[in-house]
Steps between C-alpha positions, in 0.01 A plus 500: 500500500554723199152411367346583839674838499373571149147405604516734799627779275221441247233499767642815657495677164127429483414568864703817565338710224161369608559601862638838401203548268260406777668749734473764232126444458455505876679835522299639210176400670607676819576809294161472330319488834702799616409685179128442552531612863683813383215567254232429757392856579501601133301188410243574771468859383456385140243230581306739726492765228356242260256386771378857543475562125287182463475524122301249299588327174661705223495826699784414741699810402617602848574141597704415193691829536586412861659176384668648192654775712625241750655298218670803345634613836664159530668507161257305283434580136125556481286446189152653521177437307578132449257328259334841445373497859574835671542347847705195393878521518827306522804577716823329391851467639801295392593313186538147375358176633313387692220747447263479796176695519281583795135606486342789692133597516356821646129538416227520766148361534203730444259585781684364806673806643599454863685690770805360679289357780353157582135609483311574180516867395572630151797732459337645187128434458449286192874493438733216414729306732783249483299191593747274320817663628633623169652807668731248671537277194671743267709656777636168632589379152682823420679485835620149409613623158699782665672250732602294196608810308739588783661157474535528123652845546754358749585215263391221735219407259503510122200542271197721450206578728175648366213626714163504320243753614178322405169691533134400487521150648168541678293550185628451146842341566756728338776234513330336201562812289856513630545132414368558149752782461775248577645672805538174695660305214852608599478341846664180620288493817230726646428560870159576647332524838160590633381634833306241699419377848779242510864457402557230241682423178279492191399146412139559394353598165218748436186499292501606137220735402333702228330836541251631248220753476153439355287789372131456420313746277121530494253781436339741745133561568279615786502221757125539566338673198650281227744238634413283196691747285819450698768232506670488836877469501477436874268203437773360277764559762290336771442196280875490437578499874225243555663280239839537667353415837323189370827401333670495844337163574674342204856629532797337670556577869818685400309744276403851606251743343483867602328802353451868570199686363637829372195655335133409535278785388459846648142541626224262597233623258698449179562167329882506497669484162849423631658270757861407567662230711859396575549122526798309638547125458771299677634148483821321586645537152434691183360201312224457759431874503431478127218250567332747737558789261336326205190418704473851646509653151224261392291602802538868403383419148200310635404787731497741206290260291242460777454876536527613140801713591845510351826453683876522472784355702845647551803330648655693787791269577591147593781348704671166534545289809834516684756240402655393830878465520573270792876507442497873563254460788742268679773764484257765623392274786859463625550874504173560681596242762842667534330833569270345759152603601363852533435604860235744616451724800212464742350818353512354147333178615223699669460714188466189281249333731292818523474503120394136497238562770366802310482289182315219679787251461676273753773690684800311362748785542788516246693207357869584472619139476665347194266246344652181363526443126158380387396241245374666181121456487232604247446876513266606780545875523492802276667605178793720407667623185823361641363186335582648159855584607543144629407368154793690350778473758562284812340687789589455868236617744433548870252659736569695819270584790369858494157461663294319764456124469180396328366849443313599182719612209420783259340664802557773760644233732813472287523874426516557877820289511678592178559860608655416838765287670342158437513563126842663520650192667372273224637739236850502649494123542396448137773732371764298684370159393467605137848653481665206679343259251614719213854487643491120483405522133770754412769294673399161366453459121405134552211609720375736228513211253313272743224762540480529122482122464211486748323764289558309175413155639171614655380725221135424422425791266762450230439840342410830660200679351406822684124537525458873444383727221736715290599836645567613857289384796179683581232468765227603253 
């Protein structure tokens, strides 16, 4: 009988703290949701101001200031000009471990300005627009960080939270410069989300890529009187693109080749002496990207040889694929399921379907459901410089619905949603899910260690080598 009593006492000593701890986390998560709700109007105002500013890569001065001001107003210590990038910053609160970071983007896409309406009409002719929802991205992440800060301030959570304002994701990938500067090295775990057309925990990787510019130099002459005295840089560029396009037949189905012609002569009656082209190559990992890169450089050399021109190549940037952390994704999934699906009004459904009709897509409305945890498959989608962060620190990711189902991204169709209630709902949802998952990490050191173990066990790239040139980032 005495042994039975001792066993009961031992079990109770284990169970009671666990139950109390569980209740504590449950209460904290309720407080976090209440915090995000309390911030809701300020978050909407902030995201809408960034939506209206619609600033492109490296010139997001108004947008970054909006977020820095919000962080300062909420008691964060803000560090500006991170990695010598004027629009990059960090906002920190707390001390000690664990140190959990959260990423926030805020740059827009060029040329897709759109009014807050479901039919196509530019707000600013030729202007930019948030066709990837980054006005919501940075705001939601900062809102989550504020909710965590409040808990640290109250003493219910212990540790440090750092919000990273990360510019230029749409073009040259400023997180790579920030990673090289070591700003993520202090983290135990990093949180990330991205606007999407569904709600799901992040279980998929992304494509690695390399961006580079090729410049061809020839010599000018009159295109009719003495073309034999000229060497056409545009001929060289066209042969280069022809070579790339013939190469497409012999690459893996997972490979992608893109290019943008930036300069191709000035007038029709002069043999052009200069041409410039931006090339982007993608594959499922950096090693495979290198195969594409080597061949593309050889094609550029061949094009110059065939035309008697000279050429030079310049690296713009390169990024890694995302290293998936399924341990973290499972925690995120539970919190998303606890929050439940996003619901929409009849007016919002009509708005979404009108956009889809205008864009020539099936009218699938809006998907506010919580998708089940997916099997990790070979990368099918785009690329992100979050991949570089995920090579340094375990990174937990999610997506939240901010736009019509199945509509075109990086287009007016998304801009039309990210500045109104459909986008706002996804932003608030993401802030809650992110902060609730962070609360689990702060309260459970064993969970942090499990996320770190997942990172270590599944590491493919044993060393991190940022693919950028010395100096600060530049679009030139």
